[in-house]
SEVEXDO-924793 format. One line per 8 residues: their letters; for each residue x, y, z of N, C-alpha, C. Coordinates in pm, whole numbers. Layout:
# residues N
a) X Y Z X Y Z X Y Z | ...
***
This chain:
# residues 425
mqdssspr) 21942 2058 24358 21956 2084 24215 21924 1955 24138 | 21872 1977 24014 21833 1860 23934 21912 1858 23805 | 21958 1745 23766 22018 1727 23635 21958 1601 23576 | 21881 1620 23468 21813 1506 23406 21894 1449 23291 | 22026 1455 23306 22112 1411 23196 22104 1260 23174 | 22055 1183 23276 22053 1038 23260 21915 980 23286 | 21813 1020 23209 21680 961 23225 21679 820 23168 | 21567 751 23188 21558 614 23140 21573 610 22989
pltfwqry) 21636 507 22933 21661 501 22788 21530 493 22710 | 21528 557 22595 21416 550 22502 21469 511 22366 | 21382 456 22285 21422 429 22147 21439 562 22074 | 21503 557 21959 21525 678 21881 21393 748 21851 | 21292 673 21809 21163 732 21775 21094 790 21898 | 21103 720 22013 21040 769 22134 21103 899 22182 | 21232 915 22161 21297 1039 22203 21227 1162 22146 | 21176 1151 22023 21117 1266 21955 20965 1271 21967
tialhyrd) 20901 1161 22008 20755 1156 22003 20690 1112 22134 | 20766 1100 22241 20713 1038 22363 20588 1111 22414 | 20584 1243 22404 20467 1317 22453 20342 1285 22372 | 20360 1244 22246 20246 1211 22160 20184 1077 22199 | 20241 1008 22297 20181 884 22348 20066 916 22443 | 20048 1043 22479 19943 1085 22572 19831 1153 22493 | 19711 1093 22502 19602 1129 22411 19564 1277 22419 | 19553 1331 22541 19512 1471 22552 19619 1566 22499
fvriwlgs) 19745 1525 22511 19849 1610 22452 19835 1613 22299 | 19803 1500 22238 19782 1497 22093 19668 1591 22055 | 19561 1592 22134 19446 1678 22103 19483 1825 22113 | 19554 1862 22219 19592 2002 22233 19696 2040 22127 | 19777 1943 22088 19877 1967 21983 19809 1996 21849 | 19709 1918 21814 19637 1939 21688 19560 2071 21692 | 19499 2101 21807 19429 2228 21820 19523 2346 21805 | 19639 2335 21866 19738 2442 21856 19787 2459 21713
lggqsayw) 19803 2349 21641 19847 2358 21502 19747 2437 21419 | 19618 2413 21440 19517 2487 21368 19515 2634 21405 | 19517 2663 21536 19512 2802 21581 19635 2880 21541 | 19754 2820 21553 19876 2891 21518 19887 2914 21367 | 19843 2819 21287 19844 2837 21142 19753 2954 21103 | 19639 2964 21170 19549 3077 21144 19616 3209 21178 | 19687 3214 21290 19751 3338 21333 19856 3385 21234 | 19943 3292 21188 20050 3335 21098 19997 3366 20959
alivargv) 19888 3300 20918 19824 3339 20793 19772 3481 20803 | 19717 3517 20919 19668 3653 20940 19780 3756 20942 | 19893 3721 21005 20007 3814 21009 20047 3855 20868 | 20057 3756 20779 20095 3784 20640 19986 3862 20569 | 19862 3814 20577 19753 3875 20502 19727 4018 20547 | 19729 4042 20677 19705 4177 20727 19816 4272 20685 | 19942 4224 20693 20053 4310 20654 20046 4348 20508 | 20018 4252 20422 20007 4278 20278 19891 4373 20250
lvldmtns) 19776 4349 20313 19659 4432 20290 19684 4577 20331 | 19738 4598 20449 19761 4734 20499 19865 4805 20414 | 19971 4735 20373 20072 4798 20289 20013 4837 20153 | 19928 4752 20097 19862 4784 19971 19768 4904 19984 | 19697 4910 20095 19599 5016 20115 19661 5151 20148 | 19777 5148 20214 19834 5274 20267 19973 5306 20215 | 20045 5204 20161 20185 5221 20119 20272 5269 20235 | 20239 5226 20356 20309 5272 20476 20355 5155 20560
salvgitt) 20486 5140 20574 20538 5037 20664 20506 5070 20809 | 20494 5201 20838 20460 5241 20973 20322 5188 21013 | 20226 5193 20921 20092 5141 20951 20093 4988 20960 | 20181 4923 20884 20198 4779 20901 20248 4751 21042 | 20342 4834 21088 20394 4818 21224 20286 4841 21328 | 20199 4941 21305 20090 4968 21399 19993 4850 21404 | 19964 4793 21286 19873 4678 21281 19932 4558 21355 | 20061 4532 21331 20127 4421 21401 20134 4449 21551
faamfprv) 20159 4575 21585 20162 4615 21726 20026 4592 21791 | 19919 4624 21720 19785 4605 21775 19759 4458 21806 | 19811 4368 21722 19792 4225 21745 19877 4174 21861 | 19990 4239 21885 20082 4190 21988 20073 4267 22119 | 20020 4390 22115 20015 4473 22236 19937 4409 22351 | 19829 4334 22324 19760 4269 22436 19850 4182 22522 | 19960 4134 22465 20052 4052 22543 20137 4136 22637 | 20116 4269 22635 20176 4355 22735 20086 4364 22858
ifpplagy) 19954 4362 22836 19861 4392 22944 19779 4273 22995 | 19754 4173 22908 19663 4065 22947 19727 3938 23000 | 19857 3910 22976 19912 3783 23028 19892 3760 23178 | 19908 3863 23264 19883 3835 23405 19739 3791 23432 | 19642 3850 23361 19503 3810 23378 19483 3668 23324 | 19549 3637 23211 19539 3502 23156 19601 3401 23253 | 19712 3437 23314 19775 3349 23411 19689 3329 23534 | 19625 3438 23579 19533 3427 23693 19418 3332 23660
aadrfdrr) 19361 3348 23538 19250 3261 23497 19294 3115 23491 | 19417 3090 23443 19467 2952 23432 19493 2889 23568 | 19523 2971 23669 19545 2919 23804 19418 2914 23887 | 19316 2992 23847 19192 2999 23925 19083 2907 23870 | 19072 2895 23737 18963 2821 23674 19017 2697 23602 | 18925 2616 23552 18963 2498 23475 19039 2541 23350 | 19160 2491 23335 19247 2538 23228 19196 2500 23089 | 19134 2385 23076 19080 2344 22947 18967 2436 22905
tvlatsyv) 18881 2478 23000 18770 2567 22969 18820 2704 22924 | 18920 2756 22994 18978 2886 22955 19037 2877 22814 | 19106 2768 22786 19169 2751 22655 19064 2741 22545 | 18961 2660 22567 18857 2644 22465 18787 2776 22437 | 18761 2854 22541 18696 2984 22522 18781 3077 22436 | 18911 3076 22458 19000 3163 22379 18997 3124 22232 | 18989 2995 22202 18984 2950 22063 18852 2990 21997 | 18742 2974 22068 18612 3010 22012 18607 3159 21978
lqfahavv) 18660 3243 22065 18660 3386 22040 18750 3423 21922 | 18864 3355 21907 18949 3381 21791 18881 3340 21661 | 18810 3229 21665 18734 3186 21547 18629 3290 21511 | 18558 3343 21611 18455 3444 21586 18516 3570 21526 | 18632 3611 21576 18699 3731 21522 18734 3711 21374 | 18786 3591 21340 18826 3565 21201 18704 3564 21109 | 18592 3513 21157 18470 3512 21077 18423 3654 21049 | 18428 3740 21149 18388 3880 21130 18477 3948 21026
mtilafag) 18610 3927 21037 18701 3988 20940 18675 3936 20799 | 18646 3809 20787 18618 3750 20655 18491 3809 20595 | 18388 3824 20676 18261 3881 20627 18282 4025 20580 | 18354 4104 20658 18381 4243 20619 18461 4250 20489 | 18559 4158 20475 18641 4158 20354 18560 4122 20231 | 18478 4017 20239 18398 3976 20124 18288 4077 20092 | 18244 4153 20194 18144 4258 20170 18205 4383 20110 | 18339 4388 20107 18408 4503 20048 18408 4626 20135
ilevwhvi) 18388 4611 20266 18381 4728 20354 18492 4726 20460 | 18590 4637 20444 18699 4628 20541 18793 4746 20523 | 18813 4824 20629 18902 4939 20627 19019 4917 20722 | 19118 5006 20713 19239 4989 20795 19204 4989 20943 | 19115 5078 20985 19082 5083 21127 19013 4956 21173 | 18935 4894 21083 18876 4764 21116 18985 4661 21143 | 19084 4660 21053 19193 4562 21064 19268 4581 21195 | 19292 4707 21233 19367 4734 21355 19288 4691 21478
vlsflngs) 19159 4725 21481 19076 4687 21597 19064 4535 21608 | 19039 4469 21494 19026 4323 21496 19159 4257 21531 | 19270 4317 21490 19401 4265 21526 19421 4270 21678 | 19375 4378 21738 19385 4391 21884 19302 4282 21953 | 19181 4259 21905 19097 4155 21964 19161 4017 21946 | 19214 3992 21827 19282 3866 21799 19397 3844 21897 | 19478 3948 21916 19590 3938 22008 19547 3917 22152 | 19434 3979 22190 19384 3963 22326 19344 3818 22353
frtfqmtt) 19266 3761 22262 19223 3622 22280 19342 3527 22273 | 19438 3557 22184 19554 3470 22168 19641 3471 22293 | 19642 3582 22365 19719 3589 22489 19671 3482 22587 | 19540 3466 22600 19486 3363 22687 19518 3224 22633 | 19515 3209 22500 19549 3080 22439 19693 3040 22471 | 19787 3132 22446 19929 3100 22464 19962 3070 22610 | 19912 3154 22700 19943 3137 22842 19883 3008 22896 | 19758 2981 22862 19691 2863 22915 19748 2735 22856
tqtlipnl) 19785 2738 22727 19847 2619 22667 19976 2584 22740 | 20061 2683 22764 20187 2657 22833 20163 2606 22975 | 20056 2653 23037 20025 2612 23173 19969 2470 23178 | 19887 2434 23080 19819 2305 23080 19909 2189 23038 | 20003 2213 22948 20085 2105 22894 20155 2023 23003 | 20216 2085 23105 20280 2002 23209 20182 1914 23286 | 20052 1942 23277 19953 1856 23342 19914 1737 23256 | 19960 1732 23132 19920 1628 23038 20023 1517 23024
vprehwln) 20149 1544 23059 20255 1444 23045 20340 1442 23172 | 20409 1331 23201 20498 1326 23318 20612 1428 23306 | 20665 1466 23421 20768 1570 23428 20889 1538 23339 | 20929 1410 23335 21049 1376 23258 21031 1397 23107 | 20906 1418 23065 20880 1440 22923 20839 1585 22892 | 20859 1674 22989 20817 1813 22968 20890 1879 22851 | 21022 1862 22844 21096 1927 22736 21047 1877 22602 | 21022 1746 22591 20970 1691 22466 20835 1752 22433
aialnqvt) 20746 1763 22532 20613 1819 22509 20620 1966 22471 | 20703 2042 22541 20715 2185 22512 20775 2206 22374 | 20876 2124 22339 20935 2135 22205 20835 2096 22097 | 20757 1991 22122 20657 1952 22023 20548 2058 22010 | 20516 2126 22120 20422 2237 22108 20483 2349 22024 | 20614 2370 22040 20683 2467 21955 20679 2425 21808 | 20671 2294 21783 20657 2248 21645 20530 2306 21584 | 20422 2310 21661 20299 2368 21607 20315 2518 21585
tqgsrlig) 20381 2586 21679 20400 2730 21665 20486 2762 21544 | 20596 2690 21530 20690 2721 21423 20650 2657 21291 | 20598 2535 21297 20552 2472 21174 20437 2549 21112 | 20357 2614 21196 20245 2693 21144 20294 2816 21068 | 20415 2861 21098 20472 2972 21018 20497 2927 20875 | 20511 2796 20857 20526 2741 20723 20389 2711 20662 | 20301 2648 20741 20171 2606 20689 20082 2726 20658 | 20067 2817 20755 19978 2932 20735 20013 3015 20614
pavvvpal) 20137 3067 20605 20174 3145 20487 20169 3064 20357 | 20202 2933 20363 20196 2852 20241 20054 2846 20186 | 19957 2841 20275 19817 2836 20232 19773 2970 20173 | 19821 3081 20231 19772 3211 20186 19842 3262 20061 | 19956 3204 20023 20024 3251 19901 19931 3241 19779 | 19875 3123 19747 19785 3119 19632 19660 3203 19654 | 19613 3211 19780 19495 3292 19807 19522 3439 19779 | 19639 3489 19822 19674 3628 19800 19693 3658 19652
llvgpkaa) 19758 3566 19581 19789 3589 19440 19665 3578 19352 | 19576 3485 19383 19463 3458 19294 19337 3536 19331 | 19316 3556 19461 19192 3620 19505 19217 3747 19582 | 19313 3742 19675 19340 3858 19759 19328 3823 19906 | 19350 3923 19995 19349 3896 20139 19220 3835 20191 | 19106 3864 20127 18980 3810 20179 18980 3657 20178 | 19042 3596 20077 19051 3451 20074 19143 3400 20184 | 19249 3477 20214 19338 3440 20323 19265 3446 20457
flassafy) 19177 3545 20475 19099 3554 20599 19004 3435 20611 | 18948 3391 20500 18861 3274 20502 18939 3149 20543 | 19061 3135 20489 19145 3022 20527 19178 3025 20676 | 19201 3145 20730 19230 3158 20873 19111 3114 20957 | 18990 3149 20912 18870 3105 20984 18862 2953 20988 | 18895 2889 20876 18892 2743 20871 18995 2683 20967 | 19114 2741 20972 19218 2693 21064 19171 2705 21209 | 19110 2820 21243 19063 2839 21380 18954 2737 21416
flgvlgil) 18869 2706 21320 18764 2607 21345 18825 2471 21379 | 18930 2432 21307 18999 2307 21338 19060 2312 21478 | 19112 2430 21515 19168 2446 21649 19063 2427 21756 | 18945 2484 21735 18836 2469 21832 18801 2321 21850 | 18790 2248 21740 18755 2106 21748 18859 2029 21831 | 18987 2057 21808 19092 1986 21881 19085 2010 22031 | 19067 2136 22071 19066 2169 22214 18942 2114 22283 | 18828 2114 22216 18707 2063 22278 18715 1913 22307
mvrtrssg) 18807 1843 22242 18824 1700 22266 18912 1669 22387 | 18982 1769 22442 19069 1747 22558 18983 1713 22679 | 19023 1612 22754 18945 1565 22868 19009 1600 23003 | 19137 1630 23007 19205 1659 23133 19152 1787 23196 | 19125 1783 23324 19082 1900 23399 19188 1933 23503 | 19230 2057 23508 19328 2098 23608 19316 2247 23632 | 19364 2290 23748 19371 2432 23780 19488 2450 23875 | 19519 2575 23905 19633 2602 23991 19595 2606 24138
glekgasi) 19669 2687 24215 19650 2689 24360 19559 2798 24410 | 19495 2874 24320 19409 2982 24364 19269 2930 24395 | 19212 2981 24502 19079 2943 24541 18980 3056 24516 | 18852 3025 24522 18748 3125 24500 18765 3241 24597 | 18757 3362 24545 18772 3480 24628 18913 3535 24632 | 19007 3464 24571 19146 3512 24571 19155 3643 24492 | 19220 3741 24548 19233 3871 24484 19325 3862 24363 | 19283 3921 24253 19367 3920 24132 19498 3992 24159
gsslmeaa) 19489 4111 24217 19609 4190 24240 19709 4122 24332 | 19661 4072 24446 19753 4010 24542 19811 3880 24489 | 19730 3802 24413 19782 3676 24360 19886 3700 24252 | 19867 3804 24172 19967 3837 24071 20095 3889 24135 | 20081 3969 24240 20199 4019 24310 20275 3905 24376 | 20203 3806 24426 20267 3689 24485 20357 3619 24383 | 20302 3599 24261 20381 3534 24156 20498 3620 24112 | 20475 3751 24101 20583 3842 24059 20697 3843 24161
rfawshpq) 20661 3845 24289 20765 3843 24394 20843 3712 24389 | 20771 3601 24370 20839 3472 24363 20937 3467 24245 | 20889 3511 24126 20973 3507 24006 21096 3597 24022 | 21076 3717 24079 21188 3811 24090 21287 3766 24196 | 21240 3697 24299 21331 3653 24406 21407 3526 24368 | 21363 3459 24260 21429 3336 24216 21536 3374 24114 | 21664 3360 24146 21769 3410 24057 21762 3355 23915 | 21734 3226 23900 21733 3168 23767 21612 3214 23686
irslfilv) 21495 3219 23747 21378 3269 23675 21399 3414 23635 | 21448 3495 23728 21471 3637 23699 21568 3654 23582 | 21677 3580 23583 21776 3593 23476 21719 3546 23341 | 21643 3436 23344 21581 3387 23220 21482 3488 23166 | 21401 3548 23254 21305 3649 23209 21376 3765 23138 | 21484 3812 23197 21557 3925 23137 21616 3885 23002 | 21675 3767 22995 21736 3720 22871 21631 3700 22762 | 21516 3644 22799 21409 3623 22702 21354 3756 22652
alhcsmtm) 21339 3853 22742 21290 3985 22701 21384 4049 22599 | 21513 4041 22624 21610 4098 22530 21609 4022 22398 | 21597 3889 22404 21595 3809 22282 21475 3844 22195 | 21358 3853 22258 21236 3880 22181 21235 4021 22124 | 21285 4116 22198 21283 4254 22150 21388 4279 22042 | 21501 4210 22048 21610 4240 21955 21614 4147 21834 | 21561 4026 21845 21573 3934 21731 21439 3885 21676 | 21331 3897 21752 21206 3836 21708 21098 3936 21668
afestfpv) 21127 4064 21673 21029 4165 21635 21050 4208 21490 | 21046 4109 21400 21079 4137 21260 20957 4141 21169 | 20839 4104 21219 20722 4092 21131 20689 4221 21057 | 20705 4335 21125 20670 4462 21060 20774 4505 20958 | 20892 4440 20956 20995 4477 20858 20988 4391 20732 | 20924 4274 20738 20922 4184 20623 20852 4242 20500 | 20735 4307 20515 20672 4362 20394 20758 4464 20321 | 20821 4555 20395 20903 4657 20328 21035 4597 20279
fsrdvlgg) 21090 4497 20350 21211 4430 20304 21184 4357 20172 | 21072 4288 20166 21035 4217 20043 21015 4313 19927 | 20951 4424 19954 20922 4519 19847 21047 4594 19800 | 21125 4647 19895 21233 4737 19858 21363 4665 19825 | 21390 4554 19894 21518 4483 19874 21503 4371 19772 | 21396 4295 19784 21382 4176 19700 21290 4197 19581 | 21205 4298 19586 21107 4315 19479 21012 4198 19473 | 20984 4138 19589 20904 4015 19592 20756 4035 19601
gkagvsyl) 20711 4158 19632 20569 4184 19639 20499 4101 19745 | 20372 4068 19718 20290 3997 19816 20348 3859 19849 | 20390 3787 19747 20439 3652 19770 20568 3652 19849 | 20650 3757 19833 20779 3761 19901 20766 3755 20052 | 20664 3823 20108 20644 3821 20253 20614 3678 20298 | 20529 3609 20224 20495 3472 20259 20616 3381 20249 | 20698 3400 20145 20818 3317 20130 20914 3335 20247 | 20932 3460 20290 21021 3487 20403 20966 3422 20531
mmgvgsga) 20835 3436 20553 20776 3377 20672 20782 3225 20666 | 20765 3169 20547 20778 3024 20533 20921 2979 20560 | 21019 3061 20521 21157 3029 20553 21179 3024 20703 | 21125 3124 20774 21135 3125 20921 21072 2998 20978 | 20953 2964 20928 20882 2848 20980 20953 2717 20954 | 21010 2702 20834 21077 2576 20801 21202 2556 20886 | 21280 2662 20903 21399 2651 20987 21364 2622 21132 | 21261 2690 21180 21217 2669 21318 21168 2526 21338
lvtviyia) 21098 2474 21240 21043 2340 21252 21153 2236 21269 | 21259 2249 21190 21370 2154 21198 21434 2157 21337 | 21457 2277 21389 21525 2290 21517 21442 2236 21632 | 21314 2272 21637 21234 2228 21752 21210 2077 21749 | 21206 2018 21629 21199 1871 21623 21326 1810 21681 | 21440 1868 21648 21566 1820 21705 21566 1836 21857 | 21521 1951 21906 21522 1977 22050 21426 1884 22123 | 21319 1841 22054 21225 1747 22116 21294 1619 22159
gvrgavar) 21404 1585 22093 21477 1464 22127 21591 1486 22224 | 21612 1611 22268 21719 1641 22365 21664 1622 22505 | 21723 1533 22581 21670 1501 22713 21760 1549 22826 | 21884 1577 22799 21976 1615 22906 21973 1764 22934 | 21977 1801 23063 21976 1941 23102 22104 2012 23058 | 22217 1941 23058 22343 2003 23016 22339 2037 22868 | 22292 1943 22787 22281 1969 22643 22185 2084 22615 | 22075 2087 22689 21978 2194 22671 22039 2330 22706
grllfilg) 22116 2336 22813 22179 2462 22853 22279 2512 22750 | 22361 2420 22698 22458 2460 22596 22388 2510 22470 | 22280 2441 22433 22204 2483 22316 22146 2623 22335 | 22100 2654 22456 22045 2786 22482 22146 2895 22447 | 22270 2876 22489 22372 2977 22461 22405 2983 22312 | 22428 2868 22251 22466 2865 22109 22356 2925 22022 | 22232 2888 22048 22121 2936 21967 22097 3085 21990 | 22123 3133 22112 22111 3276 22138 22207 3358 22054
vtsglsmf) 22333 3314 22051 22433 3386 21970 22396 3382 21822 | 22358 3264 21772 22331 3251 21629 22200 3320 21587 | 22106 3338 21680 21984 3409 21643 22013 3553 21607 | 22112 3612 21672 22153 3747 21635 22228 3749 21503 | 22319 3654 21483 22396 3650 21359 22308 3622 21237 | 22200 3549 21257 22111 3518 21145 22045 3642 21089 | 22015 3740 21173 21956 3865 21124 22056 3942 21040 | 22183 3934 21078 22289 3996 20998 22295 3932 20860
alalsatm) 22279 3799 20856 22280 3728 20728 22164 3770 20640 | 22045 3787 20699 21930 3831 20620 21953 3972 20566 | 22008 4059 20647 22031 4197 20603 22123 4205 20482 | 22217 4110 20472 22312 4111 20360 22259 4039 20237 | 22143 3974 20249 22089 3897 20138 22027 3990 20035 | 22045 3958 19908 21994 4043 19801 21905 3968 19704 | 21894 3837 19719 21808 3758 19630 21704 3685 19714 | 21598 3641 19648 21494 3571 19721 21546 3442 19782
ltsvlaaa) 21629 3368 19709 21680 3241 19759 21765 3260 19883 | 21863 3352 19876 21949 3373 19993 21871 3431 20110 | 21771 3512 20082 21690 3571 20190 21607 3465 20260 | 21549 3375 20182 21470 3268 20243 21558 3175 20326 | 21679 3148 20276 21773 3065 20353 21812 3134 20483 | 21837 3265 20475 21871 3341 20596 21753 3344 20692 | 21631 3357 20639 21512 3356 20724 21497 3220 20792 | 21531 3113 20721 21527 2979 20782 21628 2969 20896
fmgasqag) 21745 3029 20878 21847 3034 20982 21794 3111 21103 | 21724 3222 21077 21662 3299 21185 21561 3213 21262 | 21471 3149 21188 21368 3068 21253 21427 2954 21334 | 21530 2890 21279 21592 2777 21348 21650 2819 21482 | 21727 2926 21483 21795 2968 21605 21698 3031 21706 | 21605 3113 21657 21512 3179 21748 21416 3080 21814 | 21359 2990 21735 21266 2892 21791 21335 2798 21888 | 21457 2758 21856 21531 2671 21947 21559 2739 22079
fmacsgam) 21597 2865 22074 21622 2942 22196 21496 2949 22281 | 21382 2976 22217 21257 2990 22292 21211 2855 22349 | 21233 2747 22276 21194 2615 22327 21276 2579 22451 | 21406 2603 22445 21492 2570 22560 21461 2657 22680 | 21448 2788 22658 21420 2878 22770 21282 2852 22827 | 21184 2822 22740 21049 2793 22789 21046 2669 22876 | 21119 2565 22837 21125 2444 22918 21189 2472 23053 | 21290 2559 23055 21355 2592 23182 21261 2666 23274
vqslapde) 21186 2763 23220 21092 2837 23304 20985 2744 23360 | 20930 2655 23277 20828 2561 23325 20885 2468 23431 | 21010 2428 23417 21073 2339 23515 21093 2408 23649 | 21112 2539 23648 21139 2614 23770 21013 2660 23841 | 20900 2667 23769 20777 2722 23827 20698 2616 23903 | 20656 2644 24026 20568 2550 24098 20431 2545 24032 | 20367 2429 24033 20242 2411 23960 20132 2505 24007 | 20130 2534 24139 20020 2615 24191 20022 2759 24140
mrgrisgl) 20134 2803 24085 20136 2937 24027 20197 2936 23885 | 20193 2820 23820 20250 2811 23686 20179 2903 23587 | 20048 2915 23601 19975 3001 23509 20018 3145 23521 | 20033 3195 23644 20072 3334 23661 20216 3358 23617 | 20305 3264 23644 20443 3280 23600 20452 3273 23447 | 20373 3183 23386 20368 3178 23240 20314 3309 23185 | 20215 3367 23254 20162 3495 23210 20266 3606 23215 | 20344 3608 23322 20452 3707 23331 20554 3686 23220
nqinvggt) 20584 3560 23189 20680 3532 23082 20624 3572 22947 | 20492 3563 22930 20431 3606 22805 20449 3756 22782 | 20457 3834 22890 20486 3976 22874 20625 3992 22813 | 20719 3911 22863 20854 3913 22804 20849 3882 22655 | 20774 3778 22621 20773 3729 22483 20694 3822 22393 | 20565 3837 22422 20478 3913 22334 20482 4061 22357 | 20496 4102 22482 20496 4245 22511 20612 4318 22448 | 20731 4262 22465 20848 4328 22406 20843 4323 22253
mamvnlvn) 20794 4210 22197 20783 4201 22052 20683 4305 21999 | 20575 4328 22073 20476 4426 22030 20536 4566 22026 | 20602 4604 22134 20657 4740 22141 20764 4762 22033 | 20852 4665 22016 20961 4683 21922 20913 4672 21777 | 20810 4588 21751 20753 4584 21617 20698 4719 21577 | 20636 4790 21672 20584 4924 21643 20698 5017 21606 | 20803 5017 21687 20919 5102 21660 20986 5063 21528 | 20998 4931 21504 21064 4884 21382 20990 4924 21255
gfaadayg) 20856 4932 21263 20780 4975 21147 20818 5115 21104 | 20830 5206 21201 20870 5343 21170 21018 5348 21129 | 21102 5271 21200 21245 5273 21170 21274 5219 21030 | 21198 5117 20986 21218 5063 20852 21184 5165 20746 | 21083 5249 20771 21051 5358 20678 21163 5461 20673 | 21220 5490 20789 21319 5598 20798 21458 5555 20752 | 21501 5436 20788 21638 5394 20764 21653 5274 20672 | 21543 5205 20644 21549 5082 20566 21560 4961 20656
appllitl) 21514 4847 20608 21514 4726 20689 21654 4669 20716 | 21746 4664 20616 21876 4601 20642 21956 4662 20755 | 21973 4796 20764 22049 4852 20877 21986 4818 21012 | 21853 4814 21015 21783 4782 21139 21812 4638 21182 | 21805 4544 21087 21832 4405 21117 21975 4384 21166 | 22070 4453 21103 22211 4440 21143 22232 4489 21286 | 22177 4606 21318 22197 4664 21450 22141 4577 21561 | 22017 4532 21543 21953 4452 21647 22015 4313 21659
glgfsvvm) 22046 4252 21544 22101 4117 21546 22237 4110 21612 | 22327 4195 21569 22461 4194 21629 22456 4235 21775 | 22361 4325 21807 22348 4368 21946 22314 4253 22038 | 22224 4163 21994 22188 4052 22082 22300 3949 22093 | 22374 3929 21986 22488 3837 21995 22588 3885 22099 | 22608 4016 22106 22696 4073 22208 22638 4050 22347 | 22506 4066 22361 22440 4042 22490 22467 3899 22538 | 22453 3802 22446 22473 3663 22485 22615 3637 22531
vasllltt) 22710 3689 22459 22850 3670 22499 22875 3735 22636 | 22820 3856 22656 22838 3925 22783 22773 3851 22899 | 22666 3772 22871 22597 3700 22979 22685 3594 23043 | 22792 3555 22975 22884 3458 23033 22953 3512 23158 | 22948 3644 23176 23009 3704 23294 22923 3687 23418 | 22796 3645 23400 22703 3633 23511 22698 3488 23561 | 22712 3471 23692 22714 3337 23751 22583 3262 23727 | 22471 3331 23742 22341 3264 23725 22322 3218 23582
arsfyaga) 22358 3302 23486 22346 3262 23345 22433 3142 23316 | 22555 3143 23367 22643 3027 23345 22585 2901 23407 | 22508 2915 23516 22453 2796 23581 22352 2727 23492 | 22261 2802 23427 22166 2729 23342 22225 2696 23206 | 22330 2764 23162 22401 2717 23043 22467 2582 23072 | 22504 2560 23199 22567 2433 23239 22464 2326 23274 | 22335 2358 23267 22231 2259 23292 22191 2246 23437 | 22235 2337 23523 22203 2329 23666 22071 2402 23691
iampvrar) 21958 2330 23678 21826 2388 23698 21770 2339 23830 | 21730 2433 23917 21681 2397 24050 21544 2332 24042 | 21517 2238 24131 21383 2180 24144 21288 2288 24194 | 21164 2293 24141 21070 2393 24192 21031 2363 24336 | 21009 2468 24411 20961 2453 24549 20819 2504 24554 | 20744 2459 24654 20609 2512 24668 20616 2659 24703 | 20534 2737 24634 20537 2881 24656 20481 2918 24793 | 20388 2835 24841 20326 2863 24969 20321 2735 25051
s) 20338 2745 25177 20330 2628 25263 20186 2602 25303
***
């Protein structure tokens, strides 16, 4: 068993930025910031556009589902690619394809021929390419910095994911108000272009333990058997799946919540998403400086409980100010939970199958969010957003408290994370 509670001392500034001392990590970090900002700008712009065109929260849910559903089916393939081929090449290809998708959507919008079915199809393509981006990024990062700095690197990568929830929507607010969604799509294309430039500058080459001719099916089953037979990985996967499905599938509810509860219109959705991003940014920066496994484990439990309670707070909010503050509370707790759990999974996975295990974890993260976002879109139409937020939020807080009854869960809450073993001799 490993406990990194007493690593070598660092200065205060190094505690939060040590991974940024590695040049290729800085490049992938900047590329991720561009790509993630583009994605969250699209989430807002597509939701606003579809709601305006159809007046249906259900169709907003379908659109969001289309963007997230690929994370149900493609993560294992993305993980296989990350373990079989050069990880930097796979990552760069995913960024180029996302940029191309955004350009097509922008052209259709400015030509005045963009229809709902176009948005749904392009959302699916966007989600497919992003699945390879997310899985490969998580797989490549541990190859860019020493093991003792993995939590810092993973948390700093979360800074790009969560900070982009602030940057992307902030950019599209004036675009939506002054020009409309087509300007937001143009901004997304520019963000993706910056992402492509950042990734193309990465020089590190790495791949996993798969050799030419390795069967996709058998190699994926190998990783699945390893993950399921490992008590800590299995428990983390289940906890992450429940967390993402019950607390993080809120994107399809924001447009109708803004319209019906806050009267915020187009800008209200962006403000709520910016609240999520700002809260998340603060937490993941703090977690970047957490080096002890015990502290990380305690944070996982605390943030899990509070991520559920934060949804309850949003449901009770009736003004834009209190709603944005509650959304910031949501972002802070949810992003912190994901940063801690993600670091634990990466610490437990052997490098030769890290891509495939990351791919399986992406099903937990994106797959469950996709399915529940679809359901939530219809449920928000039928019952309203506040009752839905209350039910799911309080439900997950109960799950976290109940997890204390499980020995394995208590072990990683206590910081007892096992050293990874080689999957194959």
